[in-house]
C-alpha positions, -999 to 999 in steps of 0.1 A, spaced: 375 41 510 370 34 470 336 48 456 327 17 429 290 35 417 260 50 427 225 40 419 189 59 419 154 51 411 118 67 415 83 45 412 48 57 415 35 41 448 0 33 430 21 6 413 22 -12 444 -9 -12 459 -24 -43 444 2 -66 434 -5 -104 433 11 -124 461 34 -142 436 52 -111 422 54 -96 458 72 -133 466 96 -128 438 107 -96 447 106 -89 484 121 -112 513 98 -122 541 113 -99 565 107 -70 541 70 -80 536 67 -83 573 78 -48 578 56 -33 548 24 -54 563 28 -41 595 25 -3 580 -5 17 576 5 27 541 19 -4 529 22 6 493 44 31 502 69 12 525 71 -18 494 78 10 466 105 25 485 120 -8 490 116 -16 455 132 16 445 161 8 470 166 -26 452 165 -12 419 193 19 430 214 -11 445 211 -31 412 217 -3 391 251 6 411 266 -34 418 297 -39 399 282 -72 384 252 -85 366 224 -106 371 211 -108 406 176 -116 419 160 -86 435 151 -111 468 187 -112 469 188 -76 480 173 -71 513 164 -35 526 157 -32 561 158 -9 587 183 -10 617 177 -3 653 178 34 648 156 32 620 181 39 592 176 18 560 204 -10 556 209 -32 527 223 -66 524 230 -80 495 233 -121 496 258 -129 470 294 -136 472 306 -112 446 294 -83 470 312 -96 500 337 -65 494 311 -36 489 293 -16 516 266 6 509 249 41 521 213 42 512 188 72 513 152 62 511 121 88 508 84 84 498 52 102 497 16 90 492 23 91 456 61 86 449 92 67 462 127 73 456 162 60 467 198 67 464 224 41 469 263 46 470 284 16 468 318 15 481 347 -4 492 362 2 526 
């Protein structure tokens, strides 16, 4: 395993409470929005996914990728899983940790090659 980089981000949940639909659709995939919409505290789940995307963006070994091309969902066990829909990321793997409270969300990601 070759470690490429790490990334982290922290955000205030309140920033995600009343986002415009246009902004939401620019930042999040349909699946991410569906997941967050189904939650009681939608803003917390949007905020933590945004943090994850920002952490991944910071850790990628290349520039200029749309946030919608970074997807953060949960696997069957409930663990967060990152998918980067870009050919430059085909050999990259991601380990991510997410956490949120009523007020803050944070994410840390490790990017590596197998």
